[in-house]
C-alpha positions, 0 to 999 in steps of 0.5 A: 500500500503506498504511503499518503502523499500529505496530511490526510483530511480537510487541512490537506485538501485545503492546502492542495487547493491553495497550491492549485490556486496560488496566483488567482487565490481563493476565498474561504467561502469558495474553498468551503463550497469546494470542500463541503465545509464551513470556512471557520472549520477550514481555518481551524483545521488548517491551523491545527495541522500546519500551525498557521492560517491559510492566508499566511500559508498562501502569502508564504508560497507566493513569496517563495515563488517570487524569490525564485523568479527574482533569482532568475532575473525577472523584473520585480513588478512583473514578478509581483503580479505573476505570483499573485500579489496586487502590485509591487508594493504588496509584494514588497511588504510581504517579502520584506516581512518574511525574508528581512530584505527588500525584493530589490536588494534580494535581486541585486544580491542574487 
């Protein structure tokens, strides 16, 4: 019997859904409808399983995607929208909070 690919249950399903909708995002209401669960229950389940709320997970995945693109030399403004942030300042705020350096400094150091 093959080993499960990730955490079982609702939290794992929500994580998979968030990963699949990284750029366009998904509201908790939409996720709840897709997974047949109350949005508040989704947040609690996700937090128990992964130790952070779904939105913080999504932002972290977007910042990681932005980091990889910046390392490839893509322009910051293009990267911001390509990974799901509204604009460059939105990326800047989250990137700096999570990585402790601005996207421009990160890209220059790469």
